[in-house]
Structures are given as structure tokens and as C-alpha cells.
N, C-alpha and C positions, 0 to 999 in steps of 0.2 A: 379633596383630601378625606373628607369625612366619609364619602361613599366607599373609598377605597378601604378604610379600616373596617367598615361594617362588612365589605365583601370578604376581606380576610378572616374576620372573626366568624362569619357564616361558614367558611370553607373548613377552618379549623374545627368548629362544631361539629361539622358533618363528618369530617375524617374521625373525631373522637368518638362519634356514635357508631363507628364501624363500617361506614360505607366503603365499598370496595373501590380500589384503584388499580386498574390494569397495568401491568408492566411489559415492556419488551426486554427480553433477555438477550443481551449482545454477548454470544458465547465465547468468542475468541478473547473478548477483554474483560469478561466477568463484569461487565458494567450493566447496571439496571437503569433504564431511562423512561420516565413516565410517558405513557401513551396519551392520546388524545382523550381528554375528559368529556363527560357528557355535560350537557347543559350549553352555556353560551359558546358560540364558535370562536376559535382562536383568531381567526382573521388572517391566516397565511398557509401558504403551502409548505408543509414540513419538508418534503423532499427538495423543494426548490431552494429554501433557506440553508438547508443542509449542504447543497451542492455548492452555495456561495461561501459557506464557512470552509468547505474543503478546498476550494480554489485559494482562499486567503491563507490558510495554514500551509498549502502546497507552495505558495509563492514566498512566504515570509518565515515559516518555521513556527513551532509552537511558542517558543519563549518570546520571540519578538512581535507576537500578535497579541494585542490587548483585548481585554472584553468590550471596550468601548468601539474598537475598530471593528470587531466582530458583529455587534448589534447594528452598526452603521451599515456594514456590508450585506448583512442578512435582512435589514429592514424591519428589525424587531426590537423590543425594548429590552432591558437588562432583566426585569421580572419574567418576561416571556422566555428568555434564554434559560434561566434557572429553572423556571417551572417545567419546560418541555424537554431540556436536554441536561439538566442536572447541574452541572458547571462547567467551567472551561476544559477541564481535563477530559471529562466524559464526552463533551462535545468533540474535542479533538479525536479521541479514540473511535467515535463513531463515524467521524469524517474519514478517518484511515480505513475503517471497514467499507466506506463508500467508495473510496479510491480504489481499494483492492478488488472491489467487485465491478468497477466501472473502468476508468482510464487505465488502471494497472492490472487488469485481468488478462493482459496478453501473456503473462508469465505461465500460468496453469494451463493455458491452451497450447502453448508451445511444447509444454512437457508432456501432454497427453494426447496430442493430435498428430503427431509425426511418427512414421514408422521405424526411425533410427535414432540412436542417441545423438549421432552427428547432426542430423537435420534438425533435432529438437534444440540443440545448443545454438546452431546458427540462427534458427527462427527466433529463439529467446533474444539473442543479442540484436538481430536485425530489428526486431519490433520494438525493443527497447530504445534503440536510437530514434525510430519514429515517434514513440511516445514522449521521450525525454526532450526532443527538439521540435515538438509540434508548434507551429506558430499560433494555434488556437488555445493554448494551454500554457500555464506556468512551466518553466524550463526544469529539467531534472525529475527526481523521483521522491515523492512524498514519505515513503517508508525509508529511503536511504537518508534523506536530508532534512526530514521534518523535526527532528529532535537531536541535533548534534551538540548543541550548545545549552544544554539545560542546566538551571540553578539546583542546588542541592534539595530543595523541597519539590522539585519536579523530577527527581531521579527515577520514579516509578514510570513517568512517560518514556523516558529514555530506554529503561528496561523493557517496556512493551514493544517498542519498535525493534530493539535488538533481539527480542524474542521472535518477531516475525521475521527478521532477516535470517536468524538460525534455522527457522522452519523452511524459508525458501532455499537455504543451502542444502538443507536434508532432502528436500524434493529434487534438487538438481543432482545430488549424489545417487539418489535411488534410481533416476533416469539413466545415469551413465553406468551404474552398477548392472543395470538390466541390460544395456547394451554390451557391457563386457560378457555378461552371462550368455548372451546370444551370438558370440563369437565376432562381434563388430570391431573389437580393438585389437590393436597389434599386440603381440606378446610382450610382457613386461610394463604394460600401460598402467599408471598409478591413478586409481579412481580418486583417491583423496587429493592428490595433487591437481588432477583435471577439474574436480569441483572448485578447488581454490582459485584456479586460473580463471574459470568462467565467471564465478561470483566477484572476484577482484575486478575483472574488466567490466562486468556489469555495474558495479558500483562506481567505478571509474568514469564510465560513460555518463553517469548521472551527474558527477561533479563537474565534468568537462562542458557538459550541456549547459548547467547552471552558470558556468563562467563564460558562455557566449560561443563554444565551439560550433561550428557549422555542421550540418547533417552530413555533408560530403565527407568531411574530416572524420567524423565519428565512424561512419560506414567503412572507410579504409582501416580503421583500427579493428573492426569486426572482420574484415577480410584478412588482414594479417594474422589475427589471433587463430582463425580456423585453419591455416596453413599449418599450424602446429598440431592440429588433431591426429592422433595415432592411428591412422587407417591401417587395416590389414592389407599387407602387400599381397597383389594377385599375381602368381607366377604364371607366366605365359605357358599354354599348353605345350608348346614345343620344347620347353625347358624343364618339364616335369620328368621326375625319375619314374619309370615304369613300375 
């Protein structure tokens, strides 16, 4: 116990004297998380423990996950959590970043790698089914389900995920609008309504996967949804007016 207070006192003294502390700026969340400090090694792999926290938040959500459960899953002590991740909220938002650049990165790929809006939307939903129902990961989507029942003091966490969902919806709309501009959609197609349809199905797939729906049943929902896509009708050459 004595050595612990001596160590804390020394650290405070060093900081007070102006020693620099490096920070990592988490841009999307405007969260500052202390980087690895010089001197004594922290004794754990930061990426590994962050992955463990991500999976726990993904499985249980922000509010239902306690700090003690986090430290047990991450294999670190509470002082280490606060020292290297700030607090539970900052850890959660960093875990969401981790999710979006890892298991949840299928979305941006679907929207940027396909030649048409229809193929982008189909790929988005098909790969969502694969991710949300994977046997090797928690069911559902961390961005959709991670902060659905937050207490008043955690409203900022709910808002952070709502902002991400709005950003995802805007990206979907941009891709559909690009398809419309390229002449891919039938006359009268409503870009905003199509965006709402795709994102509503996307979020619904996450909820149904969490509830235990099979991958087969989720895939059928995607197939049925895409039947409603407003494709441009191709008039047979023999029926065209000269």
C-alpha cells in the first residue's frame, strides 16, 4: 500500500513539473485517451484488451456492463482501465471505433466497392446478415444495440451512437442518390424512402439476430426486400418506337 501511494505521488509530481503525456485523439468521438506512458511497462496488449471490451459491450450493451465485469474480461485492474482508457464511457466509445473498423466495416465497403446502388444495398444487407448472425461473435450490431436503454447520466453515450447511425443513413442515401443520378432507378423512385427502407431493414436484422433468428430466415428477408428495388424497366428492342 505504501509503495502504491509513493508511486502515485511521484507520478503527480512529474506531471506537475510539466512532463509531457502523449494522447491519441479519437476523432469521431472527440475523446482523448492516454497513450502508453514511458517507463514501467503496463503489462498487457492494449489492442487485445480493447477487443475483449468490445465483445463484452457488443454482447451486453453499455448500461448492463459494469466496470468490474470489464476488468475481469479484459484481465486488467480498475486503475489500469482508468489510466489507459479514461473511464467506462471513453472505453465504450473507443470500443465502438474498434467495432466499426473491424467487424462492422462491411458497411463502408459495400457502399464504395460496388458498381451500382442496387448491388451496394444488396451487399450491405447480405453482409449485415453474415456479421449479425456469425457463430464466432455476439449477435446483432454494437452500433444499433449497444446503447438502447441508457440512464439519464449516460444520454451522451446514446447520442454518440445515434449520431453514428445518422451518419450511416446519410452514406446510404448518398449512394442511392448517386445511383439515381446515373439513371439506375425507375422514374419516380423516392431516394429518401429507399434510404429509410434499407436502414430500417438493416436495424431490424440486428434486432432479429439478437433474438436468435437464423441466418437463413434473415437472408430471406433481404431477398424479399430487394424485390422492391425500383429498377429501370428495360423495353425489348422489338417494342421500341422508332
